[in-house]
PyMOL Python script that loads the backbone (N, CA, C, O; Angstrom):
from pymol import cmd

cmd.read_pdbstr("""\
ATOM      1  N   ASP A   1       0.838  -1.185   0.000  1.00  0.00           N
ATOM      2  CA  ASP A   1       0.000   0.000   0.000  1.00  0.00           C
ATOM      3  C   ASP A   1       0.883   1.248   0.000  1.00  0.00           C
ATOM      4  O   ASP A   1       1.808   1.344   0.807  1.00  0.00           O
ATOM      5  N   THR A   2       0.618   2.185  -0.873  1.00  0.00           N
ATOM      6  CA  THR A   2       1.419   3.390  -1.017  1.00  0.00           C
ATOM      7  C   THR A   2       1.024   4.421   0.037  1.00  0.00           C
ATOM      8  O   THR A   2      -0.155   4.722   0.220  1.00  0.00           O
ATOM      9  N   GLN A   3       2.014   4.946   0.712  1.00  0.00           N
ATOM     10  CA  GLN A   3       1.797   5.986   1.714  1.00  0.00           C
ATOM     11  C   GLN A   3       1.792   7.340   1.016  1.00  0.00           C
ATOM     12  O   GLN A   3       2.719   7.650   0.268  1.00  0.00           O
ATOM     13  N   VAL A   4       0.783   8.133   1.245  1.00  0.00           N
ATOM     14  CA  VAL A   4       0.655   9.434   0.603  1.00  0.00           C
ATOM     15  C   VAL A   4       0.981  10.527   1.607  1.00  0.00           C
ATOM     16  O   VAL A   4       0.348  10.624   2.658  1.00  0.00           O
ATOM     17  N   TYR A   5       1.976  11.351   1.279  1.00  0.00           N
ATOM     18  CA  TYR A   5       2.374  12.440   2.159  1.00  0.00           C
ATOM     19  C   TYR A   5       2.020  13.807   1.592  1.00  0.00           C
ATOM     20  O   TYR A   5       1.887  14.776   2.339  1.00  0.00           O
ATOM     21  N   ASN A   6       1.869  13.887   0.289  1.00  0.00           N
ATOM     22  CA  ASN A   6       1.638  15.163  -0.356  1.00  0.00           C
ATOM     23  C   ASN A   6       0.260  15.156  -1.008  1.00  0.00           C
ATOM     24  O   ASN A   6       0.078  14.578  -2.080  1.00  0.00           O
ATOM     25  N   TYR A   7      -0.703  15.795  -0.365  1.00  0.00           N
ATOM     26  CA  TYR A   7      -2.068  15.815  -0.877  1.00  0.00           C
ATOM     27  C   TYR A   7      -2.812  17.033  -0.339  1.00  0.00           C
ATOM     28  O   TYR A   7      -2.396  17.670   0.628  1.00  0.00           O
ATOM     29  N   GLY A   8      -3.902  17.326  -0.988  1.00  0.00           N
ATOM     30  CA  GLY A   8      -4.813  18.372  -0.517  1.00  0.00           C
ATOM     31  C   GLY A   8      -6.197  17.777  -0.427  1.00  0.00           C
ATOM     32  O   GLY A   8      -6.577  16.955  -1.261  1.00  0.00           O
ATOM     33  N   ILE A   9      -6.961  18.184   0.581  1.00  0.00           N
ATOM     34  CA  ILE A   9      -8.334  17.685   0.731  1.00  0.00           C
ATOM     35  C   ILE A   9      -9.232  18.842   1.149  1.00  0.00           C
ATOM     36  O   ILE A   9      -8.889  19.642   2.019  1.00  0.00           O
ATOM     37  N   TRP A  10     -10.388  18.902   0.503  1.00  0.00           N
ATOM     38  CA  TRP A  10     -11.398  19.892   0.836  1.00  0.00           C
ATOM     39  C   TRP A  10     -12.595  19.134   1.390  1.00  0.00           C
ATOM     40  O   TRP A  10     -13.267  18.409   0.655  1.00  0.00           O
ATOM     41  N   ASN A  11     -12.865  19.297   2.672  1.00  0.00           N
ATOM     42  CA  ASN A  11     -14.005  18.639   3.304  1.00  0.00           C
ATOM     43  C   ASN A  11     -15.260  19.477   3.096  1.00  0.00           C
ATOM     44  O   ASN A  11     -15.249  20.697   3.266  1.00  0.00           O
ATOM     45  N   LEU A  12     -16.333  18.803   2.728  1.00  0.00           N
ATOM     46  CA  LEU A  12     -17.586  19.489   2.422  1.00  0.00           C
ATOM     47  C   LEU A  12     -18.657  19.108   3.439  1.00  0.00           C
ATOM     48  O   LEU A  12     -18.830  17.930   3.751  1.00  0.00           O
ATOM     49  N   ASP A  13     -19.359  20.086   3.945  1.00  0.00           N
ATOM     50  CA  ASP A  13     -20.492  19.886   4.840  1.00  0.00           C
ATOM     51  C   ASP A  13     -21.609  20.777   4.306  1.00  0.00           C
ATOM     52  O   ASP A  13     -21.710  21.952   4.658  1.00  0.00           O
ATOM     53  N   LEU A  14     -22.435  20.199   3.459  1.00  0.00           N
ATOM     54  CA  LEU A  14     -23.411  20.976   2.710  1.00  0.00           C
ATOM     55  C   LEU A  14     -24.749  21.095   3.435  1.00  0.00           C
ATOM     56  O   LEU A  14     -25.246  20.127   4.010  1.00  0.00           O
ATOM     57  N   GLU A  15     -25.308  22.265   3.399  1.00  0.00           N
ATOM     58  CA  GLU A  15     -26.611  22.503   4.020  1.00  0.00           C
ATOM     59  C   GLU A  15     -27.733  21.854   3.210  1.00  0.00           C
ATOM     60  O   GLU A  15     -28.709  21.358   3.772  1.00  0.00           O
ATOM     61  N   GLN A  16     -27.581  21.863   1.874  1.00  0.00           N
ATOM     62  CA  GLN A  16     -28.617  21.306   1.012  1.00  0.00           C
ATOM     63  C   GLN A  16     -28.023  20.284   0.047  1.00  0.00           C
ATOM     64  O   GLN A  16     -26.932  20.473  -0.490  1.00  0.00           O
ATOM     65  N   ALA A  17     -28.763  19.199  -0.160  1.00  0.00           N
ATOM     66  CA  ALA A  17     -28.386  18.222  -1.174  1.00  0.00           C
ATOM     67  C   ALA A  17     -28.612  18.836  -2.551  1.00  0.00           C
ATOM     68  O   ALA A  17     -29.436  19.736  -2.715  1.00  0.00           O
ATOM     69  N   GLY A  18     -27.874  18.340  -3.529  1.00  0.00           N
ATOM     70  CA  GLY A  18     -28.081  18.834  -4.886  1.00  0.00           C
ATOM     71  C   GLY A  18     -26.901  18.517  -5.774  1.00  0.00           C
ATOM     72  O   GLY A  18     -25.927  17.899  -5.343  1.00  0.00           O
ATOM     73  N   THR A  19     -26.998  18.942  -7.001  1.00  0.00           N
ATOM     74  CA  THR A  19     -25.910  18.771  -7.957  1.00  0.00           C
ATOM     75  C   THR A  19     -25.030  20.012  -7.900  1.00  0.00           C
ATOM     76  O   THR A  19     -25.505  21.138  -8.050  1.00  0.00           O
ATOM     77  N   TYR A  20     -23.739  19.784  -7.680  1.00  0.00           N
ATOM     78  CA  TYR A  20     -22.786  20.878  -7.566  1.00  0.00           C
ATOM     79  C   TYR A  20     -21.656  20.666  -8.570  1.00  0.00           C
ATOM     80  O   TYR A  20     -21.227  19.539  -8.818  1.00  0.00           O
ATOM     81  N   ARG A  21     -21.186  21.769  -9.139  1.00  0.00           N
ATOM     82  CA  ARG A  21     -20.031  21.729 -10.039  1.00  0.00           C
ATOM     83  C   ARG A  21     -18.763  21.923  -9.219  1.00  0.00           C
ATOM     84  O   ARG A  21     -18.666  22.852  -8.418  1.00  0.00           O
ATOM     85  N   ILE A  22     -17.800  21.045  -9.425  1.00  0.00           N
ATOM     86  CA  ILE A  22     -16.495  21.151  -8.780  1.00  0.00           C
ATOM     87  C   ILE A  22     -15.510  21.683  -9.814  1.00  0.00           C
ATOM     88  O   ILE A  22     -15.404  21.145 -10.916  1.00  0.00           O
ATOM     89  N   GLU A  23     -14.796  22.737  -9.454  1.00  0.00           N
ATOM     90  CA  GLU A  23     -13.773  23.308 -10.313  1.00  0.00           C
ATOM     91  C   GLU A  23     -12.470  23.412  -9.533  1.00  0.00           C
ATOM     92  O   GLU A  23     -12.477  23.515  -8.307  1.00  0.00           O
ATOM     93  N   ALA A  24     -11.358  23.383 -10.251  1.00  0.00           N
ATOM     94  CA  ALA A  24     -10.044  23.535  -9.632  1.00  0.00           C
ATOM     95  C   ALA A  24      -9.292  24.638 -10.367  1.00  0.00           C
ATOM     96  O   ALA A  24      -9.414  24.779 -11.584  1.00  0.00           O
ATOM     97  N   TYR A  25      -8.525  25.410  -9.629  1.00  0.00           N
ATOM     98  CA  TYR A  25      -7.720  26.467 -10.237  1.00  0.00           C
ATOM     99  C   TYR A  25      -6.339  25.915 -10.536  1.00  0.00           C
ATOM    100  O   TYR A  25      -5.623  25.493  -9.628  1.00  0.00           O
ATOM    101  N   THR A  26      -5.967  25.917 -11.802  1.00  0.00           N
ATOM    102  CA  THR A  26      -4.659  25.403 -12.212  1.00  0.00           C
ATOM    103  C   THR A  26      -3.818  26.562 -12.741  1.00  0.00           C
ATOM    104  O   THR A  26      -4.017  27.025 -13.864  1.00  0.00           O
ATOM    105  N   ASP A  27      -2.898  27.012 -11.940  1.00  0.00           N
ATOM    106  CA  ASP A  27      -2.000  28.112 -12.277  1.00  0.00           C
ATOM    107  C   ASP A  27      -0.857  27.559 -13.128  1.00  0.00           C
ATOM    108  O   ASP A  27      -0.143  26.657 -12.690  1.00  0.00           O
ATOM    109  N   ALA A  28      -0.679  28.087 -14.330  1.00  0.00           N
ATOM    110  CA  ALA A  28       0.333  27.589 -15.257  1.00  0.00           C
ATOM    111  C   ALA A  28       1.737  27.584 -14.642  1.00  0.00           C
ATOM    112  O   ALA A  28       2.589  26.792 -15.046  1.00  0.00           O
ATOM    113  N   MET A  29       1.972  28.450 -13.684  1.00  0.00           N
ATOM    114  CA  MET A  29       3.294  28.517 -13.040  1.00  0.00           C
ATOM    115  C   MET A  29       3.599  27.245 -12.245  1.00  0.00           C
ATOM    116  O   MET A  29       4.761  26.867 -12.100  1.00  0.00           O
ATOM    117  N   TRP A  30       2.551  26.582 -11.729  1.00  0.00           N
ATOM    118  CA  TRP A  30       2.743  25.433 -10.847  1.00  0.00           C
ATOM    119  C   TRP A  30       2.097  24.145 -11.354  1.00  0.00           C
ATOM    120  O   TRP A  30       2.492  23.058 -10.930  1.00  0.00           O
ATOM    121  N   ALA A  31       1.141  24.238 -12.227  1.00  0.00           N
ATOM    122  CA  ALA A  31       0.387  23.065 -12.680  1.00  0.00           C
ATOM    123  C   ALA A  31       1.188  22.295 -13.727  1.00  0.00           C
ATOM    124  O   ALA A  31       1.222  22.686 -14.894  1.00  0.00           O
ATOM    125  N   GLU A  32       1.829  21.209 -13.317  1.00  0.00           N
ATOM    126  CA  GLU A  32       2.701  20.450 -14.210  1.00  0.00           C
ATOM    127  C   GLU A  32       2.164  19.063 -14.540  1.00  0.00           C
ATOM    128  O   GLU A  32       2.675  18.415 -15.454  1.00  0.00           O
ATOM    129  N   SER A  33       1.165  18.598 -13.833  1.00  0.00           N
ATOM    130  CA  SER A  33       0.661  17.241 -14.040  1.00  0.00           C
ATOM    131  C   SER A  33      -0.290  17.180 -15.226  1.00  0.00           C
ATOM    132  O   SER A  33      -1.182  18.015 -15.373  1.00  0.00           O
ATOM    133  N   GLN A  34      -0.083  16.183 -16.059  1.00  0.00           N
ATOM    134  CA  GLN A  34      -0.987  15.943 -17.178  1.00  0.00           C
ATOM    135  C   GLN A  34      -2.011  14.866 -16.832  1.00  0.00           C
ATOM    136  O   GLN A  34      -2.890  14.557 -17.636  1.00  0.00           O
ATOM    137  N   GLN A  35      -1.894  14.295 -15.625  1.00  0.00           N
ATOM    138  CA  GLN A  35      -2.819  13.245 -15.212  1.00  0.00           C
ATOM    139  C   GLN A  35      -3.151  13.331 -13.723  1.00  0.00           C
ATOM    140  O   GLN A  35      -3.158  12.322 -13.018  1.00  0.00           O
ATOM    141  N   ALA A  36      -3.423  14.540 -13.261  1.00  0.00           N
ATOM    142  CA  ALA A  36      -3.802  14.741 -11.855  1.00  0.00           C
ATOM    143  C   ALA A  36      -5.149  14.071 -11.609  1.00  0.00           C
ATOM    144  O   ALA A  36      -6.094  14.267 -12.373  1.00  0.00           O
ATOM    145  N   ARG A  37      -5.234  13.283 -10.546  1.00  0.00           N
ATOM    146  CA  ARG A  37      -6.462  12.554 -10.244  1.00  0.00           C
ATOM    147  C   ARG A  37      -7.171  13.182  -9.051  1.00  0.00           C
ATOM    148  O   ARG A  37      -6.685  13.146  -7.920  1.00  0.00           O
ATOM    149  N   TYR A  38      -8.319  13.752  -9.334  1.00  0.00           N
ATOM    150  CA  TYR A  38      -9.160  14.343  -8.299  1.00  0.00           C
ATOM    151  C   TYR A  38     -10.165  13.283  -7.863  1.00  0.00           C
ATOM    152  O   TYR A  38     -10.926  12.767  -8.682  1.00  0.00           O
ATOM    153  N   GLN A  39     -10.167  12.961  -6.573  1.00  0.00           N
ATOM    154  CA  GLN A  39     -11.143  12.031  -6.012  1.00  0.00           C
ATOM    155  C   GLN A  39     -12.264  12.867  -5.397  1.00  0.00           C
ATOM    156  O   GLN A  39     -12.014  13.777  -4.607  1.00  0.00           O
ATOM    157  N   VAL A  40     -13.486  12.550  -5.766  1.00  0.00           N
ATOM    158  CA  VAL A  40     -14.644  13.291  -5.258  1.00  0.00           C
ATOM    159  C   VAL A  40     -15.550  12.299  -4.537  1.00  0.00           C
ATOM    160  O   VAL A  40     -16.096  11.383  -5.152  1.00  0.00           O
ATOM    161  N   ARG A  41     -15.702  12.491  -3.229  1.00  0.00           N
ATOM    162  CA  ARG A  41     -16.599  11.670  -2.406  1.00  0.00           C
ATOM    163  C   ARG A  41     -17.909  12.421  -2.278  1.00  0.00           C
ATOM    164  O   ARG A  41     -17.957  13.507  -1.702  1.00  0.00           O
ATOM    165  N   HIS A  42     -18.988  11.832  -2.823  1.00  0.00           N
ATOM    166  CA  HIS A  42     -20.278  12.516  -2.845  1.00  0.00           C
ATOM    167  C   HIS A  42     -21.395  11.489  -2.701  1.00  0.00           C
ATOM    168  O   HIS A  42     -21.430  10.486  -3.414  1.00  0.00           O
ATOM    169  N   ASP A  43     -22.296  11.750  -1.780  1.00  0.00           N
ATOM    170  CA  ASP A  43     -23.487  10.914  -1.573  1.00  0.00           C
ATOM    171  C   ASP A  43     -23.157   9.424  -1.500  1.00  0.00           C
ATOM    172  O   ASP A  43     -23.856   8.598  -2.088  1.00  0.00           O
ATOM    173  N   GLY A  44     -22.079   9.083  -0.768  1.00  0.00           N
ATOM    174  CA  GLY A  44     -21.706   7.683  -0.562  1.00  0.00           C
ATOM    175  C   GLY A  44     -20.909   7.052  -1.693  1.00  0.00           C
ATOM    176  O   GLY A  44     -20.622   5.855  -1.644  1.00  0.00           O
ATOM    177  N   ILE A  45     -20.549   7.814  -2.696  1.00  0.00           N
ATOM    178  CA  ILE A  45     -19.811   7.311  -3.857  1.00  0.00           C
ATOM    179  C   ILE A  45     -18.499   8.077  -3.975  1.00  0.00           C
ATOM    180  O   ILE A  45     -18.456   9.270  -3.676  1.00  0.00           O
ATOM    181  N   THR A  46     -17.429   7.413  -4.406  1.00  0.00           N
ATOM    182  CA  THR A  46     -16.184   8.103  -4.716  1.00  0.00           C
ATOM    183  C   THR A  46     -15.890   7.939  -6.194  1.00  0.00           C
ATOM    184  O   THR A  46     -15.750   6.820  -6.688  1.00  0.00           O
ATOM    185  N   ASP A  47     -15.797   9.049  -6.891  1.00  0.00           N
ATOM    186  CA  ASP A  47     -15.425   9.070  -8.306  1.00  0.00           C
ATOM    187  C   ASP A  47     -14.033   9.670  -8.431  1.00  0.00           C
ATOM    188  O   ASP A  47     -13.661  10.554  -7.660  1.00  0.00           O
ATOM    189  N   THR A  48     -13.268   9.191  -9.399  1.00  0.00           N
ATOM    190  CA  THR A  48     -11.951   9.741  -9.692  1.00  0.00           C
ATOM    191  C   THR A  48     -11.971  10.321 -11.099  1.00  0.00           C
ATOM    192  O   THR A  48     -12.404   9.668 -12.048  1.00  0.00           O
ATOM    193  N   VAL A  49     -11.496  11.552 -11.217  1.00  0.00           N
ATOM    194  CA  VAL A  49     -11.474  12.248 -12.496  1.00  0.00           C
ATOM    195  C   VAL A  49     -10.039  12.680 -12.773  1.00  0.00           C
ATOM    196  O   VAL A  49      -9.422  13.345 -11.941  1.00  0.00           O
ATOM    197  N   ALA A  50      -9.503  12.309 -13.933  1.00  0.00           N
ATOM    198  CA  ALA A  50      -8.156  12.721 -14.332  1.00  0.00           C
ATOM    199  C   ALA A  50      -8.243  14.052 -15.071  1.00  0.00           C
ATOM    200  O   ALA A  50      -9.069  14.228 -15.966  1.00  0.00           O
ATOM    201  N   ILE A  51      -7.377  14.984 -14.680  1.00  0.00           N
ATOM    202  CA  ILE A  51      -7.350  16.322 -15.265  1.00  0.00           C
ATOM    203  C   ILE A  51      -5.931  16.617 -15.754  1.00  0.00           C
ATOM    204  O   ILE A  51      -4.958  16.373 -15.041  1.00  0.00           O
ATOM    205  N   ASP A  52      -5.824  17.138 -16.964  1.00  0.00           N
ATOM    206  CA  ASP A  52      -4.548  17.641 -17.474  1.00  0.00           C
ATOM    207  C   ASP A  52      -4.417  19.076 -16.992  1.00  0.00           C
ATOM    208  O   ASP A  52      -5.012  19.988 -17.566  1.00  0.00           O
ATOM    209  N   GLN A  53      -3.643  19.272 -15.943  1.00  0.00           N
ATOM    210  CA  GLN A  53      -3.510  20.598 -15.346  1.00  0.00           C
ATOM    211  C   GLN A  53      -2.716  21.553 -16.231  1.00  0.00           C
ATOM    212  O   GLN A  53      -2.765  22.765 -16.023  1.00  0.00           O
ATOM    213  N   THR A  54      -1.991  21.033 -17.206  1.00  0.00           N
ATOM    214  CA  THR A  54      -1.209  21.899 -18.089  1.00  0.00           C
ATOM    215  C   THR A  54      -2.061  22.504 -19.200  1.00  0.00           C
ATOM    216  O   THR A  54      -1.601  23.406 -19.900  1.00  0.00           O
ATOM    217  N   ALA A  55      -3.292  22.027 -19.376  1.00  0.00           N
ATOM    218  CA  ALA A  55      -4.143  22.454 -20.487  1.00  0.00           C
ATOM    219  C   ALA A  55      -4.817  23.804 -20.250  1.00  0.00           C
ATOM    220  O   ALA A  55      -5.202  24.479 -21.205  1.00  0.00           O
ATOM    221  N   VAL A  56      -4.961  24.203 -18.984  1.00  0.00           N
ATOM    222  CA  VAL A  56      -5.700  25.415 -18.666  1.00  0.00           C
ATOM    223  C   VAL A  56      -4.930  26.235 -17.637  1.00  0.00           C
ATOM    224  O   VAL A  56      -4.453  25.698 -16.637  1.00  0.00           O
ATOM    225  N   ASP A  57      -4.813  27.522 -17.883  1.00  0.00           N
ATOM    226  CA  ASP A  57      -4.261  28.445 -16.894  1.00  0.00           C
ATOM    227  C   ASP A  57      -5.444  29.186 -16.292  1.00  0.00           C
ATOM    228  O   ASP A  57      -5.861  30.230 -16.794  1.00  0.00           O
ATOM    229  N   GLY A  58      -5.974  28.639 -15.222  1.00  0.00           N
ATOM    230  CA  GLY A  58      -7.168  29.208 -14.591  1.00  0.00           C
ATOM    231  C   GLY A  58      -8.088  28.095 -14.122  1.00  0.00           C
ATOM    232  O   GLY A  58      -7.624  27.015 -13.759  1.00  0.00           O
ATOM    233  N   TRP A  59      -9.381  28.350 -14.126  1.00  0.00           N
ATOM    234  CA  TRP A  59     -10.355  27.393 -13.606  1.00  0.00           C
ATOM    235  C   TRP A  59     -10.645  26.291 -14.619  1.00  0.00           C
ATOM    236  O   TRP A  59     -10.874  26.564 -15.797  1.00  0.00           O
ATOM    237  N   VAL A  60     -10.633  25.059 -14.156  1.00  0.00           N
ATOM    238  CA  VAL A  60     -10.964  23.893 -14.976  1.00  0.00           C
ATOM    239  C   VAL A  60     -12.076  23.119 -14.265  1.00  0.00           C
ATOM    240  O   VAL A  60     -12.049  22.957 -13.045  1.00  0.00           O
ATOM    241  N   VAL A  61     -13.041  22.647 -15.032  1.00  0.00           N
ATOM    242  CA  VAL A  61     -14.161  21.902 -14.454  1.00  0.00           C
ATOM    243  C   VAL A  61     -13.724  20.456 -14.193  1.00  0.00           C
ATOM    244  O   VAL A  61     -13.281  19.761 -15.108  1.00  0.00           O
ATOM    245  N   VAL A  62     -13.851  20.017 -12.949  1.00  0.00           N
ATOM    246  CA  VAL A  62     -13.599  18.618 -12.589  1.00  0.00           C
ATOM    247  C   VAL A  62     -14.841  17.795 -12.932  1.00  0.00           C
ATOM    248  O   VAL A  62     -14.726  16.670 -13.419  1.00  0.00           O
ATOM    249  N   GLY A  63     -16.019  18.347 -12.680  1.00  0.00           N
ATOM    250  CA  GLY A  63     -17.266  17.663 -13.016  1.00  0.00           C
ATOM    251  C   GLY A  63     -18.414  18.162 -12.177  1.00  0.00           C
ATOM    252  O   GLY A  63     -18.240  18.991 -11.284  1.00  0.00           O
ATOM    253  N   GLU A  64     -19.598  17.645 -12.476  1.00  0.00           N
ATOM    254  CA  GLU A  64     -20.790  17.926 -11.681  1.00  0.00           C
ATOM    255  C   GLU A  64     -21.189  16.645 -10.970  1.00  0.00           C
ATOM    256  O   GLU A  64     -21.233  15.575 -11.578  1.00  0.00           O
ATOM    257  N   PHE A  65     -21.479  16.757  -9.681  1.00  0.00           N
ATOM    258  CA  PHE A  65     -21.727  15.594  -8.841  1.00  0.00           C
ATOM    259  C   PHE A  65     -22.952  15.834  -7.972  1.00  0.00           C
ATOM    260  O   PHE A  65     -23.229  16.963  -7.568  1.00  0.00           O
ATOM    261  N   ASP A  66     -23.682  14.758  -7.689  1.00  0.00           N
ATOM    262  CA  ASP A  66     -24.828  14.814  -6.788  1.00  0.00           C
ATOM    263  C   ASP A  66     -24.333  14.602  -5.362  1.00  0.00           C
ATOM    264  O   ASP A  66     -23.795  13.546  -5.030  1.00  0.00           O
ATOM    265  N   PHE A  67     -24.521  15.614  -4.528  1.00  0.00           N
ATOM    266  CA  PHE A  67     -24.093  15.568  -3.139  1.00  0.00           C
ATOM    267  C   PHE A  67     -25.302  15.448  -2.225  1.00  0.00           C
ATOM    268  O   PHE A  67     -26.382  15.955  -2.530  1.00  0.00           O
ATOM    269  N   ALA A  68     -25.107  14.776  -1.108  1.00  0.00           N
ATOM    270  CA  ALA A  68     -26.115  14.702  -0.056  1.00  0.00           C
ATOM    271  C   ALA A  68     -25.946  15.913   0.857  1.00  0.00           C
ATOM    272  O   ALA A  68     -24.912  16.580   0.822  1.00  0.00           O
ATOM    273  N   ALA A  69     -26.941  16.192   1.657  1.00  0.00           N
ATOM    274  CA  ALA A  69     -26.795  17.211   2.698  1.00  0.00           C
ATOM    275  C   ALA A  69     -25.908  16.629   3.790  1.00  0.00           C
ATOM    276  O   ALA A  69     -25.939  15.426   4.051  1.00  0.00           O
ATOM    277  N   GLY A  70     -25.115  17.488   4.428  1.00  0.00           N
ATOM    278  CA  GLY A  70     -24.272  17.045   5.541  1.00  0.00           C
ATOM    279  C   GLY A  70     -22.824  16.820   5.140  1.00  0.00           C
ATOM    280  O   GLY A  70     -22.394  17.169   4.040  1.00  0.00           O
ATOM    281  N   GLY A  71     -22.090  16.226   6.067  1.00  0.00           N
ATOM    282  CA  GLY A  71     -20.651  16.034   5.901  1.00  0.00           C
ATOM    283  C   GLY A  71     -20.296  14.677   5.328  1.00  0.00           C
ATOM    284  O   GLY A  71     -21.121  13.999   4.716  1.00  0.00           O
ATOM    285  N   GLY A  72     -19.021  14.293   5.547  1.00  0.00           N
ATOM    286  CA  GLY A  72     -18.528  13.019   5.046  1.00  0.00           C
ATOM    287  C   GLY A  72     -18.302  13.021   3.540  1.00  0.00           C
ATOM    288  O   GLY A  72     -18.210  11.961   2.922  1.00  0.00           O
ATOM    289  N   GLN A  73     -18.213  14.206   2.952  1.00  0.00           N
ATOM    290  CA  GLN A  73     -17.999  14.345   1.530  1.00  0.00           C
ATOM    291  C   GLN A  73     -16.779  15.239   1.332  1.00  0.00           C
ATOM    292  O   GLN A  73     -16.513  16.125   2.144  1.00  0.00           O
ATOM    293  N   TRP A  74     -16.044  15.005   0.256  1.00  0.00           N
ATOM    294  CA  TRP A  74     -14.797  15.728   0.082  1.00  0.00           C
ATOM    295  C   TRP A  74     -14.302  15.668  -1.360  1.00  0.00           C
ATOM    296  O   TRP A  74     -14.796  14.906  -2.191  1.00  0.00           O
ATOM    297  N   VAL A  75     -13.306  16.507  -1.612  1.00  0.00           N
ATOM    298  CA  VAL A  75     -12.523  16.473  -2.849  1.00  0.00           C
ATOM    299  C   VAL A  75     -11.076  16.334  -2.422  1.00  0.00           C
ATOM    300  O   VAL A  75     -10.607  17.062  -1.547  1.00  0.00           O
ATOM    301  N   ARG A  76     -10.363  15.394  -3.042  1.00  0.00           N
ATOM    302  CA  ARG A  76      -8.978  15.116  -2.650  1.00  0.00           C
ATOM    303  C   ARG A  76      -8.100  15.032  -3.889  1.00  0.00           C
ATOM    304  O   ARG A  76      -8.486  14.446  -4.901  1.00  0.00           O
ATOM    305  N   LEU A  77      -6.923  15.620  -3.799  1.00  0.00           N
ATOM    306  CA  LEU A  77      -5.928  15.561  -4.863  1.00  0.00           C
ATOM    307  C   LEU A  77      -4.623  15.083  -4.250  1.00  0.00           C
ATOM    308  O   LEU A  77      -4.087  15.711  -3.337  1.00  0.00           O
ATOM    309  N   GLU A  78      -4.112  13.956  -4.764  1.00  0.00           N
ATOM    310  CA  GLU A  78      -2.858  13.386  -4.263  1.00  0.00           C
ATOM    311  C   GLU A  78      -1.763  13.559  -5.302  1.00  0.00           C
ATOM    312  O   GLU A  78      -2.029  13.618  -6.502  1.00  0.00           O
ATOM    313  N   ASP A  79      -0.536  13.639  -4.828  1.00  0.00           N
ATOM    314  CA  ASP A  79       0.629  13.716  -5.711  1.00  0.00           C
ATOM    315  C   ASP A  79       1.160  12.305  -5.936  1.00  0.00           C
ATOM    316  O   ASP A  79       2.229  11.943  -5.445  1.00  0.00           O
ATOM    317  N   LEU A  80       0.380  11.504  -6.701  1.00  0.00           N
ATOM    318  CA  LEU A  80       0.734  10.091  -6.929  1.00  0.00           C
ATOM    319  C   LEU A  80       0.631   9.711  -8.398  1.00  0.00           C
ATOM    320  O   LEU A  80       0.273   8.573  -8.703  1.00  0.00           O
ATOM    321  N   THR A  81       0.926  10.607  -9.303  1.00  0.00           N
ATOM    322  CA  THR A  81       0.740  10.305 -10.715  1.00  0.00           C
ATOM    323  C   THR A  81       1.891   9.493 -11.302  1.00  0.00           C
ATOM    324  O   THR A  81       1.732   8.864 -12.349  1.00  0.00           O
ATOM    325  N   GLY A  82       3.049   9.498 -10.638  1.00  0.00           N
ATOM    326  CA  GLY A  82       4.212   8.812 -11.180  1.00  0.00           C
ATOM    327  C   GLY A  82       4.964   9.644 -12.194  1.00  0.00           C
ATOM    328  O   GLY A  82       5.965   9.193 -12.751  1.00  0.00           O
ATOM    329  N   GLU A  83       4.492  10.856 -12.439  1.00  0.00           N
ATOM    330  CA  GLU A  83       5.165  11.736 -13.377  1.00  0.00           C
ATOM    331  C   GLU A  83       6.438  12.310 -12.740  1.00  0.00           C
ATOM    332  O   GLU A  83       6.480  12.507 -11.525  1.00  0.00           O
ATOM    333  N   PRO A  84       7.469  12.579 -13.538  1.00  0.00           N
ATOM    334  CA  PRO A  84       8.672  13.205 -12.969  1.00  0.00           C
ATOM    335  C   PRO A  84       8.371  14.611 -12.503  1.00  0.00           C
ATOM    336  O   PRO A  84       7.499  15.283 -13.053  1.00  0.00           O
ATOM    337  N   GLY A  85       9.091  15.057 -11.490  1.00  0.00           N
ATOM    338  CA  GLY A  85       8.952  16.428 -11.005  1.00  0.00           C
ATOM    339  C   GLY A  85       7.863  16.568 -10.043  1.00  0.00           C
ATOM    340  O   GLY A  85       7.618  17.665  -9.542  1.00  0.00           O
TER     341      GLY A  85
END
""", "prot")
cmd.dss("prot")
cmd.show_as("cartoon", "prot")
cmd.util.cbc("prot")
cmd.orient("prot")
């Protein structure tokens, strides 16, 4: 099992259930991954979406997801692509 030390996680505690768009800001100065995997935990499901962070300098849509009301939901990005650098 791979130990992950470099990651970001956004915990969500939503007042209302619904479909929400998740976007990520990819700054060309720092966004070097062509296969960044965003994990989205929503309404008891975890989806993984691969994003080429080098394609956009600014906001990129990760996707639209159905979220439940309440917590236990999140968006996570790990530095585990295997890419150099």
